[in-house]
Kinemage of the C-alpha trace (Angstrom):
@kinemage 1
@onewidth
@group {chain A} dominant
@subgroup {mainchain}
@vectorlist {calphas} color= white
{ca met a 1} P 141.581 56.605 103.225
{ca lys a 2} L 138.701 56.154 100.814
{ca val a 3} L 139.095 57.102 97.143
{ca leu a 4} L 136.110 59.197 96.029
{ca tyr a 5} L 137.158 59.441 92.377
{ca ser a 6} L 139.954 57.888 90.360
{ca asp a 7} L 141.086 57.829 86.745
{ca lys a 8} L 144.474 57.669 85.008
{ca his a 9} L 145.190 61.338 85.851
{ca ile a 10} L 143.938 62.002 89.382
{ca gln a 11} L 142.606 60.460 92.568
{ca ile a 12} L 140.367 62.429 94.881
{ca phe a 13} L 140.272 61.709 98.597
{ca asn a 14} L 138.443 63.500 101.419
{ca asp a 15} L 141.520 65.552 102.288
{ca lys a 16} L 143.742 65.607 99.199
{ca ile a 17} L 144.058 65.267 95.459
{ca arg a 18} L 146.730 62.978 94.026
{ca phe a 19} L 148.015 63.952 90.613
{ca lys a 20} L 149.278 60.675 89.130
{ca ser a 21} L 151.408 62.288 86.381
{ca trp a 22} L 152.661 65.585 87.811
{ca val a 23} L 155.628 65.780 85.450
{ca leu a 24} L 155.420 63.852 82.188
{ca pro a 25} L 153.975 60.361 82.658
{ca trp a 26} L 155.576 59.836 86.063
{ca gly a 27} L 156.004 61.722 89.318
{ca lys a 28} L 153.007 61.660 91.637
{ca lys a 29} L 152.133 64.687 93.730
{ca asp a 30} L 149.615 65.074 96.543
{ca val a 31} L 147.965 68.426 97.139
{ca asn a 32} L 146.100 68.839 100.411
{ca leu a 33} L 142.635 70.356 99.995
{ca ser a 34} L 143.529 72.950 102.625
{ca his a 35} L 145.769 74.600 99.983
{ca ile a 36} L 142.937 74.894 97.468
{ca lys a 37} L 140.971 78.113 97.756
{ca lys a 38} L 138.655 77.824 94.754
{ca ile a 39} L 137.571 75.228 92.221
{ca ser a 40} L 136.175 76.171 88.846
{ca glu a 41} L 135.592 74.769 85.395
{ca lys a 42} L 137.130 76.691 82.524
{ca asn a 43} L 136.971 76.373 78.746
{ca met a 44} L 140.278 75.771 77.070
{ca gly a 45} L 141.240 77.223 73.688
{ca phe a 46} L 144.306 76.792 71.544
{ca phe a 47} L 146.064 79.641 73.387
{ca thr a 48} L 144.595 78.956 76.841
{ca gly a 49} L 145.855 75.512 77.769
{ca arg a 50} L 144.349 73.143 75.260
{ca leu a 51} L 147.666 72.481 73.504
{ca arg a 52} L 149.682 72.322 76.757
{ca val a 53} L 150.280 68.596 77.310
{ca ser a 54} L 152.398 69.190 80.446
{ca gly a 55} L 154.198 71.940 82.323
{ca ser a 56} L 153.867 75.708 82.143
{ca asn a 57} L 155.073 78.735 80.250
{ca asn a 58} L 154.624 81.041 83.238
{ca phe a 59} L 154.763 80.827 87.015
{ca arg a 60} L 150.987 81.051 87.538
{ca asp a 61} L 149.600 77.945 85.819
{ca trp a 62} L 150.613 74.280 85.972
{ca phe a 63} L 149.298 71.533 83.706
{ca pro a 64} L 149.982 67.966 84.904
{ca phe a 65} L 150.728 65.548 82.073
{ca asp a 66} L 147.757 64.604 79.875
{ca ala a 67} L 148.509 63.521 76.320
{ca thr a 68} L 144.796 63.751 75.459
{ca arg a 69} L 144.356 67.359 76.652
{ca pro a 70} L 144.381 68.761 73.051
{ca leu a 71} L 141.222 66.753 72.412
{ca lys a 72} L 139.402 68.209 75.445
{ca lys a 73} L 137.579 71.516 75.686
{ca lys a 74} L 137.240 72.033 79.470
{ca ala a 75} L 139.461 71.792 82.530
{ca ile a 76} L 139.003 71.898 86.263
{ca val a 77} L 141.142 74.695 87.709
{ca phe a 78} L 142.284 74.673 91.310
{ca glu a 79} L 143.276 78.087 92.654
{ca thr a 80} L 145.777 77.531 95.444
{ca asp a 81} L 147.688 79.459 98.062
{ca phe a 82} L 151.045 78.313 96.573
{ca ala a 83} L 153.666 80.963 95.834
{ca ile a 84} L 154.404 79.496 92.391
{ca tyr a 85} L 151.865 77.788 90.134
{ca lys a 86} L 148.812 79.218 91.847
{ca arg a 87} L 146.436 77.605 89.347
{ca leu a 88} L 146.511 73.860 88.667
{ca trp a 89} L 144.680 72.807 85.502
{ca val a 90} L 143.516 69.196 85.361
{ca thr a 91} L 141.514 67.391 82.669
{ca pro a 92} L 140.002 64.245 84.237
{ca glu a 93} L 138.658 61.465 82.069
{ca arg a 94} L 135.159 61.927 83.556
{ca gln a 95} L 135.091 65.703 84.009
{ca ala a 96} L 131.500 66.098 85.236
{ca glu a 97} L 131.841 63.333 87.833
{ca ala a 98} L 135.174 64.671 89.158
{ca leu a 99} L 133.785 68.213 89.405
{ca arg a 100} L 130.669 66.962 91.242
{ca val a 101} L 132.788 65.065 93.802
{ca leu a 102} L 135.080 68.075 94.339
{ca lys a 103} L 132.203 70.483 94.827
{ca lys a 104} L 130.560 68.101 97.313
{ca ile a 105} L 133.766 67.874 99.354
{ca phe a 106} L 134.148 71.662 99.410
{ca tyr a 107} L 130.493 72.208 100.281
{ca asp a 108} L 130.702 69.703 103.145
{ca lys a 109} L 133.916 71.270 104.485
{ca ser a 110} L 132.481 74.805 104.421
{ca arg a 111} L 129.577 73.824 106.686
């Protein structure tokens, strides 16, 4: 399986996304792209995820571990079909490149 994008937080493959630090700095989790219904880029503010280093304070949003998230202003949000944690917020090291790869995969799969 070919890696299309990789940094210290995520790896993107043709059929899945691997979160390298799902809970704190350990605990990998793979999410199949078939569970992702929408990908978007959202601005983060102090009360909308920017200060959340890991975890959640509700059952809608999940933030995999990223100690540098407070320094970032944007996140990629995956809207899923999961019952709990329907939105997964990730802040890749190279945001624009990761978003471009993800959009290309979704565009190719929708054809």
